[in-house]
C-alpha positions in Angstrom: 0.0 0.0 0.0 2.8 2.4 0.9 4.6 1.6 -2.4 1.4 2.4 -4.4 1.0 5.7 -2.6 4.7 6.5 -3.2 4.3 5.7 -6.9 1.1 7.7 -7.2 2.9 10.6 -5.4 5.9 10.5 -7.8 3.6 10.2 -10.8 1.5 13.2 -9.6 4.8 15.2 -9.0 6.0 14.4 -12.5 2.8 15.4 -14.2 2.7 18.7 -12.2 6.4 19.5 -13.1 5.9 18.6 -16.8 3.4 21.5 -17.4 5.9 24.2 -16.2 8.6 25.8 -18.1 11.3 27.6 -16.0 12.8 30.9 -17.0 15.8 31.8 -14.9 16.1 35.5 -14.2 19.0 36.5 -11.8 17.8 35.3 -8.4 14.3 34.2 -9.4 12.8 31.4 -11.4 9.6 32.2 -13.3 7.3 29.3 -13.8 5.4 29.5 -17.1 2.4 27.2 -17.3 2.7 25.3 -20.6 -0.9 24.3 -20.4 -1.7 28.0 -21.1 1.4 29.1 -23.0 3.2 27.7 -26.0 7.0 28.2 -26.0 8.1 30.0 -29.2 11.4 29.8 -31.0 13.8 32.5 -29.9 17.1 33.6 -31.3 18.3 35.5 -28.3 19.6 34.4 -24.9 18.3 37.5 -23.1 14.6 36.8 -23.7 12.0 34.0 -24.1 8.8 34.2 -26.1 5.4 32.6 -25.4 2.1 32.4 -27.3 -1.2 32.0 -25.5 -2.9 28.7 -26.3 -6.3 30.4 -26.0 -7.6 33.4 -27.9 -10.0 35.6 -26.0 -13.1 36.8 -27.7 -11.8 40.4 -28.0 -8.4 39.3 -29.5 -7.7 39.2 -33.3 -4.7 37.0 -32.6 -3.4 35.0 -29.7 -1.4 37.0 -27.2 2.4 37.0 -27.4 4.5 37.7 -24.3 8.2 38.1 -24.0 10.1 37.7 -20.8 13.3 39.8 -20.9 15.9 38.4 -18.6 17.6 41.8 -18.0 16.6 45.1 -16.4 14.3 47.4 -18.4 16.3 50.3 -19.9 15.0 53.8 -20.4 14.7 53.1 -24.1 12.4 50.2 -23.3 10.0 52.4 -21.4 7.9 53.3 -24.4 4.4 54.7 -24.6 2.2 56.1 -21.9 2.9 55.2 -18.3 -0.5 54.2 -16.9 0.7 52.7 -13.6 3.9 52.5 -11.6 6.3 50.6 -13.8 3.6 49.9 -16.4 3.7 51.3 -19.9 1.1 51.0 -22.8 1.7 51.7 -26.4 -0.8 51.6 -29.3 0.3 50.5 -32.7 -1.3 50.2 -36.1 -4.8 51.3 -35.4 -7.3 50.3 -38.1 -11.0 51.0 -38.5 -12.0 48.4 -36.0 -8.9 47.0 -34.2 -5.7 48.2 -32.4 -2.5 46.6 -31.3 -1.7 47.2 -27.6 1.8 46.6 -26.3 2.1 46.6 -22.5 5.5 46.6 -20.8 5.9 45.9 -17.1 9.1 46.7 -15.3 9.9 44.0 -12.7 13.2 45.6 -11.6 15.7 42.9 -12.7 13.6 41.6 -15.6 10.6 42.9 -17.6 7.6 41.7 -19.6 6.2 42.7 -22.9 2.7 41.7 -24.1 1.4 42.1 -27.6 -2.3 42.0 -28.3 -4.4 43.1 -31.3 -7.9 43.6 -30.1 -11.3 44.0 -31.8 -13.1 47.2 -30.9 -16.9 47.6 -30.8 -16.6 51.0 -32.4 -15.0 52.5 -35.5 -11.8 54.4 -34.9 -11.9 57.7 -36.6 -8.6 59.4 -37.6 -6.8 57.4 -35.0 -3.7 56.8 -37.1 -2.9 60.5 -36.5 -3.1 60.4 -32.7 -0.3 59.7 -30.3 -0.4 57.1 -27.4 -1.8 59.5 -24.9 -4.5 60.9 -27.2 -5.5 57.4 -28.2 -5.7 56.2 -24.5 -7.8 59.2 -23.5 -10.1 59.0 -26.5 -10.8 55.3 -26.3 -10.1 54.5 -22.6 -13.7 53.5 -21.9 -13.6 50.9 -24.8 -10.2 49.4 -24.0 -9.6 49.7 -20.3 -11.1 46.3 -19.5 -8.8 44.6 -22.0 -5.8 46.5 -20.7 -6.5 45.5 -17.1 -7.0 41.9 -18.2 -3.6 41.9 -19.9 -1.9 43.5 -16.9 -3.5 40.9 -14.6 -2.1 38.1 -16.7 1.4 39.7 -16.9 1.5 40.0 -13.1 1.4 36.2 -12.8 5.0 36.2 -14.1 
């Protein structure tokens, strides 16, 4: 009976370990759940890329995140600072979608999320607006999606 429980325990441990990918960042190990995130090919040692296995209803494509295994530089702090150590940048607005890049500074590493989201409204002349103007103009339509992305990134 003890052997059976021991074998079941080891089997459960192996299953639990097999769905985690470890990213080593200085003194920390970040566990990425491979049930939720697909590991993508990467050409650089200083970062690792992942694609969400699930596409949310507001997304045009699956989310891509990058874990940068180095501190965030001042050049990396692009876009509009919306929270302490959190920056948002809007790219390629079209009539009904927009790409949102969110960067979160975690001191000795940082995270980048890329999402293209569907909007329930038409964007008018948005290609001429800067990040702050886009955020102010469409905040009511995209704030839920932005908070959802930040919530997911804070799991890392």
